[in-house]
LUMVO-655022 format. One record per residue (C-alpha): x, y, z; residue in one letter. Coordinates in steps of 0.001 Angstrom, whole numbers, plus 500000, padded with zeros to 6 digits. Example, Ala and Ser with C-alpha at 12.3 -4.5 7.8 and 13.67 -1.06 7.14 Angstrom:
% LUMVO-655022
512300495500507800A/513670498940507140S/
% end
This chain:
% LUMVO-655022
500000500000500000M/501339503360498942R/500331506395496934A/499630505463493303G/498218501998494056V/494675501316492836D/492484500318495800W/490612497872493580R/493878495932493205D/494343495976496986V/490831494545497360H/491347491858494689L/494659490826496257N/492960490563499664A/490212488507498019H/492826486161496561Q/494606485809499916L/491268485179501671T/490486482433499159G/493835480780499879A/493200481018503624L/489730479472503293L/491199476571501340R/494079476124503788E/491569476084506676A/489578473382504830D/486520475615504544I/486499475603500732T/487800473193498134R/488803475572495394C/491716477760494492G/492367481367495277A/492756482631491722E/491086485963491034R/488651484978488354G/488531481212488499G/486624479075490956C/483792480759492826H/483164479131496185C/481314481931497834G/484379483835499018H/483763486408496271E/481660488164498920R/484132487651501770V/484528490118503280P/481018491122502289A/481807494825502771H/485006495023500724G/488464495356502221I/488023498896503554G/487119502524502863H/488305506107503165L/488333507430506699L/487866511117507343G/485412513503508902L/482794510761508594E/483400507087509414V/482750506237505749H/484237509348504188D/482793510685500961V/484651510470497679G/485382506756497625G/484038506402494082F/485556509547492586M/487906508970489670R/489998511995490679S/489700515255492639P/488390516804489427E/485384514460489433G/484010511466487580G/483428508053489087T/485239504733489039S/483487501383489186R/484444498422491295G/485633495177489713P/482972492848488307D/481580490569491001G/482589492925493830H/479623495288494221P/480170496177497866N/483411498115497671L/483266501507499352R/486497502699497722L/487478502383494053T/490145505068493771R/493880505205493222V/495429505956496610L/496961509371497157E/499489510495499734E/497594511732502799G/494584509432502387F/493594507531505519V/491920504207504809V/490658501291506837T/492028497815506193M/489347495348507293E/490045491745506351P/487307489514507648G/485604486173507299I/481929485984508224Y/479436483152508375F/476277484974507279I/473320482613507051E/471705484338504042Q/474930484119502019L/475532480538503128L/471971479582502122D/472534481082498663A/475776479115498276A/474055475887499419R/471384476386496759A/473714476631493771D/476875475143492311D/479136476692494982R/477739474305497572G/479756471401496151R/482996473254496844R/482317474196500454I/483125471949503398N/479792472292505184W/480824470361508302S/483710472800508813R/481374475762508232V/478900474332510785A/481677474027513370A/482744477654512877L/479424479390512125A/478472479670515795K/481293482216516188F/479844484481513474G/483213485395512020G/486216487579512606I/487428490928511349R/490607492842511996I/490398496558511355E/493380498875511111D/493557502518510075D/496362503270507616L/497796506642506588A/498958506399502962V/502431507773502252T/504424508135499074R/506470505014499857D/504073502918501919G/501697503440504785C/501713504024508498E/499527501753510586N/497889504168513020L/496047501460514960T/498983499235515848R/501035502204517045G/498205503285519332A/498085499842520955F/501885499716521399R/501787502962523367S/498775501903525500F/499553501482529185Q/496823499861531323P/495842501754534456V/
% end
């Protein structure tokens, strides 16, 4: 992550890594390639990998093509992205990888071809936990990013 990187690529890379993790954890039985096998993890995390953070929790401008205007679309099959821009120095974004067991999405996967590629006994064992999400706030720099969340926890001293 750094200025000049397209957030859509960040999201697709996270999607690919999530697919690999789901396979490694024996939750799915398909690969992690971007456009290949669809096991249901195309909507994991269901909210996209993150969004702009600013004066509002979900800051405006996530779909702007540039400061001059216009809009940019998300990748096909990923309708829930809240950010589709090329990152600029000074942006603050959330990074929210997560895996959720949402009954409505699981029911849809059971009802179609994806169901054959999901290890339902493993899902049943984990579904009672609902899922997990890690959320960090990152300040985008020219050469990388600064993780604002982790630094805050390192400096925390319990009373």
